[in-house]
N, C-alpha and C positions, 0 to 999 in steps of 0.2 A: 047727929054731929062727928066732926073727925077730931079725932083725939091727937094732942100734942106730938105725940110720937108717929102716928101714920103722917101726919104732915109732915115731920119731918125727914122721915122717909122718901116721901116724892120727891120732896126738894131735893135731897140729896140725888136722887136719881138726878134728877133733870142738872142738876148743878156736874155731877160729873159729864153727862153727854155733851153740857154746854162747852164745859173745856176741852176735850176731845174735839168737837169743833172749832174750837176756835185755835188751837195748836197745829190742825190740818189747814186751816186758813192763814193762820198769822205767823206760826213759826216760821223761819227762812231756810227751804230745803225740804220741809217736811212732805208737802203736796207732791214737790217731784220726785221725792225718793219712794213714795207710795204707786204714784202711778207708773214713773219708769221699771221697777224694781218687780211689778205685777205684771206690766207689758212682756218685760221677759219670761215671768212664766206661764200666762197663758198663750205664747207662741211657741214654747220650748224649746227658746232660743238660748243652749247652752255657752256658747261663745260670749255673747249678748251679755248674760248674769254671771260670766266667769267675770271680764273686766270689768263690771259693776260692782260686783264685790270687793275686787282687788281694789279699784280705786279710792278706796278709803283707807288704803294706807294698814299702817298698825290696830286701827280700826274695825278691820275688816273682820275680823269672828264677830265682834258683837252684831256689824252690820247682819253676815249672814243667819243668827240668832233672830234678830229682829224683824227680819225679812221672812223668817220660818215662820215665829210668829204670828205676825201679819196675814201672810197666806189664808190662815185657818179663819180665817175672819171675812174672806171674801170665797162666795160660790164659785165652785166650777173651776180654780187654783189647785194644779198639782201639786203638793209637797214633795214628790220623789225628787222632782228636778233640780230643788235645792242640796235633796241628798245626795245625790250623785256628786253635784257642781261642786259641793265641799268637799267631797274626798278627792276631785280631779283639782282642786285648790290648796286643800292643809295634808292629803294624807287621810285614808282610810281609817285613822286612829282618830284624829284629831277631827278629821269632818264626822265622824259618827258624836263625836261628842258635841259637835255645833250644834247638829242638826237633830240628836236627841233634847237637848236644852229650850231649843226652840221651840222645837211640837210639842215637847209638855208646856212650855211656858203657853202656847198657842191656845193648848186644847182646855187647861185652866179658867185662860178669858173666856172662851167660849163658855165652858159650865156658867162660870161664875157671870157671862151675862144673861144666860140663860135663867138661870137660878134667883137673877133679881130686877128681870126688868118682862119674864115670865113669856106665856106663849104669844101673844100678841104681836112683840116687837120680832121672837126668833120665826114668826112665821114670813117676815118679810126677810128674811136671810136661806131660808128651808122651804118648801113645796109643802102642805100640808101633811100630803101622802107619805112621805119619809117619816117625817114627825107621828104618824098615827101606826106608821112598822116599826117604828123605835119605841113607841110607848107600849106595843104588845110585846115588844122581844123582851124589854126592860122588864115588866110586868111578870114574863115567864120565866127570865134568868137571873134576872137582879142584877149584882156586881159583876158576875161573871160574863156578860155580856159585853161591858167593857172590855175586859180582858182577851175574849177570842177574836172582838173584832180590830181591836188594837193587830193581834196576831197577823191578820189576813189581811195584807196591802187591796185587796178587791172593794174592800166595804169600805166607804165613805168616812173619813178621819172627823169633818167637822160636824155631821149630820150624829153620829153618837155622841159627841161633847155637848151639844146643842139639849139633844134628845137627853142625856143623863141629866143635865142642870133641870129638868122639868120634872126630876123624878125624886123620891125619899132617899137616895145616895147621899154620903156624907161627901165634902171637897177631902177630905182624907182619903177615901176608901175609893174615891174616882181619882184620884192625883196616884194611889199608888198601883191601883189595875193598869191606868194607863203607863207609868214608867218603867214597870215589867214589861207589859204585853208590846210597847212597839220597839222593846231594845232588840230583839232576834232580825227584826226587817230593817231597822235601821245600820244593821253592824251588817249584815249581810248584802244592801243596797251600795252601802258603802265601798265595799270590799270590790263589790261587781264597777263602782263610778272609777276606783283607781285601777283597777287590773286589766278592768275588760268592758272599756266605753263604749255604750250604743251597739252591743250585743244582744239583739231580740230573744235569743235562743236561750242565753245565762237570764234574763230577765224571766222570760216564761217559766226556765226551768227552778228557781228562788221561789218563783210565785206558788207554784206547784209545791213545793217543800213545806211554807209558809202555809197552806190552805189545809195539808196534812198534818200539820203539828195542830191547826185551829181546831182540826175534827179529833184530833186526840186531846187536846184540853176540855174541847167539849165532853168527849165521851167519859172522862175522870171529874168532871165541874162541880160534882156533891164535893167529892174531896177537897177541890182547891180551893170552893168557894170559901169555905172553914178558916182558910189563911189570908183571905181578904178581910172577910168580916170584923168591922171593931166593935167590940160591947158596946153595945147602947145604952145611953145614960138614963139613968132612974130617975 
């Protein structure tokens, strides 16, 4: 027999999903915002994305944060496009702040979706072979896996977020590791976006630096992990 608590949880999950679907189809502008913004990202249309964000006037920073969070939910949509565009629009300091905020918000949303809805739902967003890989990676390295993969931009951001939500990591541990780990890449790519726009050699150089930093963190993973792991409640 199903307990009242379990029934409440199931109904809550269905209710939240229903609200999201209703907002997408019923609220003016939501569907257009999502489809138009994601299209610019998919086609790497920097100019179009810049005009799209600026079209919201004083709400442009909120727009950029919301778009960064939204892209984390959609497979094969690169967040670095928003990072570079934000720096182009707002300057690297504010651009980095907005990109950092949106990326963290999106990562936490991915984590909570995976934690709340479970693997069957997440496999509709992420190929099961990638989830199997993250399962092994997290089982072997724990929280340090989040920190390292945030440093190294070649690892798909959303795969790690969804994968972490299926593990025993707490939301606080995940959020802390993500917040710190994503900072170097966002700051460096923001500086690139403002001063070296479309310079592929600079992108390659920064990516190489971040990979080297990730390897260094991996070498000292045992020491670093102690600072990220929160005491478990008894």
